[in-house]
N, C-alpha and C positions, 0 to 999 in steps of 0.2 A: 108242592114241596120239591118235586123233581126239577122244576124250573130253578129253585134256589140252589139246588145242588149243582145244576148245570152252570149257573152264574158263578158260583164259587170256584168251580173247576176252571172256568174260563179265566178268572182273576189269577189263579195259581199258574196257569199256563203263561199268562202275560208276564208274571214275576220271573219265571224261569227263562222266558225269552229275553228279558232285559234286566239282568241281576243288579245293575248299578242303580236302577230306579229306586230301590229300597235302601241303599247305603248312604244317602246324603244326610239322613238323620244321624246316623252313627258317626259320620265324618264331622258333622257340625258339633256334635256332643264332644267328640275327642278334642276338637280345636278349643272348645270352651274350657275343657278340663285342663289342657296344657297351658292355656292362657292364664287360668286361675293359679296353677302351680307356679308359673313364671312370675306372676305378680306377687305372690306370697314370698317367693325367694328374694325378690328385689326388696320387698318391705323388710324382710328379716336382715338382709345385708345392711340397709340403712339404719335399722335399729341397732345392730352391732356397732356400726360406725359411730353413731352418736353416743352410745354408751362408752366406747373407747375414748372418744374425744373428751367427754365429761370426766372420765377417770384421769386422762392426761392432765387436764386443767387442775384437778385436785392434787395430783402428784406434784406438778410444778409449783403450785401454791404452797404445799407443805415443805417442799425442798427449799423454796425461796425463804419461807419463814424461818426454818431452822438454820439455814445458811446464814441469814442475817443475824439471828440470835447468837449463833456460835461465833460469827465473825466479829461481833462486838468484843468478845472475850479475847480474840486474837490480837485486836488492836492494842489492848492494854499491855501486851507483852512485846511490843515493837521497839521499845526503848525510846530514846529522845527523838522527837520528830516535830514537824510543823503540821498543825491541824488545819485542814482545808474545808470550807463550807461554801458552796456555790449558790448564787441567786441569779437565775436567768429568767428574763421575761418580766411581765407586769407584777407589781406587788398587789396581790389580791388574796381572797380567802382560800384559793386553791392553787396548787402548783408549787414550784420551788421557792417562791417569794411569800408564801403564806406563813403567818406567825406559827401556826400549828406544826409546820414542817421545820422552820428555821430554829425555833426555840429549843426543841429536844436535841437538835444537832449541836447547838451552842452549849447546852448543859453538858452533853457528853464530851465535847471537845475540851471544855474548861476543866471538867472533873478528872480527865485522864492525866495521871501523874507523869506520863511520858511526853505530853504535848508541851513544847517550850513556848509556843505562841499560837494564836488562832488567826487565820487569814480568811477574810470574807472576799471571795471573788464575785464582783457584781457586774452584771450586764443587764441593765433595766432602764426603761424609759420613765418609770414611775408607777403610780397606782393609788391604792387606798391609803389615806392618811391614818386610818385606824390601824391597819395591819403594820404599817411602818412605825407608828407610835408604840405599839405593843412590843415590837422587836427592839426598839431603842430602849425602852424601859427595862427589858430583860438584859440587854447588854450592859447597862449601867449597874444593875444589880450584880451581875457576874463579875464585873470589874472591881466592885467593892469587895466581893468575896474572894477574888483571886488577884490581889493587887500586883503580884509579881509576874503575871501572865498577860502580856500585851495582846491587843487585838488590832490587826492591820486590815485595811481594805485595799484590794487591787482592782482597778477598773479595767474592763476590756473595751468594748466599743462605746458604751454609753452608761453613764451613771447620773441620771437626771431626776429632778423632782423627788418622788418617793424613794427612788434608789439613793439619791444623795442625802435625803432625810436620814436614812439608816447609816450611810457612810460617815456622816458628821459625828457620830458617836464613837468612831474608832480613834485609836491613839494616833495613827498616821494613815494618810491616803496616798496611794501610789497609782499613777496613771501612765498611759502612753501619750506622747506629745500630740497625737491626733484624736485622742478620746474626746467624747462629748460630755461635758461636766456642767452641773449647775441647775438652771431652771427652778429657782427657789420661788415658787408661786403656787396658786391653787385655782382650780376652775370647776365650773358646773356647766354642762352643755346638754341641750335638748333641742327639740324642734317645736314650732308653732304652726298649727294647721288651720287656724281660724279662717284666713282668707281663702284657702283651698276649699274648705267646707262650704263657705258661702257661694262660691262659684258652682259647686256641685249640687247645691240645694240640700245639703246635709245639716240636720238640726242636732245640736248637742244637748242631750237631756241628762244633766248631772244633778243628783240630789245629795246633799250633805247635811250632817248634823254637826254644826261647828262652822263658824263664819269663815275660817281659813282652811277647812279640810281639803279644798280643791287647790291647795297651794302648788303652783307651777304645773298645773294640769295642761298638757300640750294642746288640748282641744278647746281651751277657754282663753279669752283675752288675758294678757298679763297685766295685773294692776301695779301701780307704782308702789303700793304698800308691800306687796309680795316681792317685787324686785329689790326694794330697799332692805327687806328682811334677809333675802338670800345673800345680798352683798355684805351685810353685817356678819353673817356666818362665815363667808369666805375670808373676810378680813380677820376674823378671830382665829381661824385655822392657819391663815398665813402668818399671823404673829406667833403662833405656836411653833411653826416651822422655823421662823427666823430665830426664835429663842433657842431651839435645838442646835442650829448652826452656830450661833454665837457662843453658846455654852461649850460645844464640842471643839470648835476651832480656836476660841480664845483670842489671844493677841496676835495669832498668826494671820488673822483676817486683815486685809487692807481694803476696808469698806469704801464703796463708792455708791452714788445714788442708784446705779443700775444693778448692783449686786443682788438685791432682793426683788427685782422687777419681773422675774420670770425668764430672763434671758439665759442662754447657756453659752459656754465657751469651749475652746479646744483645751486639751490637757495642758499644753504649754502655757496658755494664758491662765488657766486655773492655778497653776503653780505660782505664777507671778502675783495673782490676787490673793493667795493664801487659802484658796479653796482646796488645794491639794499640797502635798509635801515634797513630791519628787516623782521620778520616773522609775518604773519597775514592773516586773511580772511576778507571778507566784513563785517561779523558780529562783529569780534573782533575790526576792525578798527572803525566801527560805534559806538561800545560800549565804547572802551577804549581810542581811539584817538579823535574822533569827539565829543564824549559824547552825541550822539543823536542816540539812539537805533532804532528808527522808520526809516525804509528804504523805500524810494519811488523810483520805477523803472521808469526812464525817457527814456529807450531804445525805439527806433522806431521799434516796432515789425511789422512784415509783417502780413497783414490782411488775413482773410479767403478767400476772392475772389481772391487775388493774388496767394495764395497757390493752389487753385482749378485750376486756369488757367495754372499755371506752371505744375501741375500734368497731365493735359490733353494735354500738348504739346506746350504751349506758348514759352517754352525755348528749345524745341527740336532742336538739331543741333548747339546750341551755342558753346558747347565745340569743336565740329568739325570745326566750322568756325574759332575759335581762333587758333586751331592747324594748319589750312591751311593758316593763315595770313602770308603775305610776310614780315611784319615788326616784328623783334624780339626786344622786349623791355627789358630794365634792370629791375631786380627784387631784392628786399631786402628779399632773402630767404636763 
């Protein structure tokens, strides 16, 4: 036992001789504690940041909603003015050329007692014949309901195919002499990969219930029957397009064999052919034609929350999904 006491004493003597030898555990523990505290503080800061950011999005969204709602009431008290609606980009199910966006704007503009006329400013290469057709049908309905309120189209850079489909329903079309106008035609485009698959040794295994369910499948050979059926559909939609143009433009058209061939022309040539009525901008039409220089924008603009969501990925992959779609749709481009 005396040996144990002696050994313990010797250990204590060594500790007092080198006091730092027993402090490394405490120093390590202190470092771990401070690191944990620092990490928790950083996590708390990020948590506060994301909460504030989320709150800011909600506040901006509510502000935008109520601002637009109240703004609609202010427009009704502006007195006599020219109502403006803009269509920019492709005519498709989303964006400024979508029927769901254009039609509410048209209804609001026509219904406003202060609007002396409605001006559609179009800058579009074309797009969906369905969206264009829906908008044209609504324009015709509104013109019957408001016979004393004209609708004019002003073309910026381009008003082709689906864009011109819509423009043809207007009372008058004004262009710049260098604008691109026309392209009265329909197309369907896709790719065929059968030759590439053969070279790569890839086998297509397609099972269908229905003899024509694989219609226009890009990985299968195109049959003459399917090609003829697709051409028949294109011809039918093309004829619908021609009818809209002839109905809207009437005797102003100076028809030629090339007019409905899909070609497009400058604004100056379009005026000569009767595809347009003259030269002008939104300002000149409002001032000289409508005689109401005050212009009120009725376009359904995308709000800030929607732009933020799209920027951070709400629409990521949409283009790829469309490209991978099995169904190839006709387009007015």
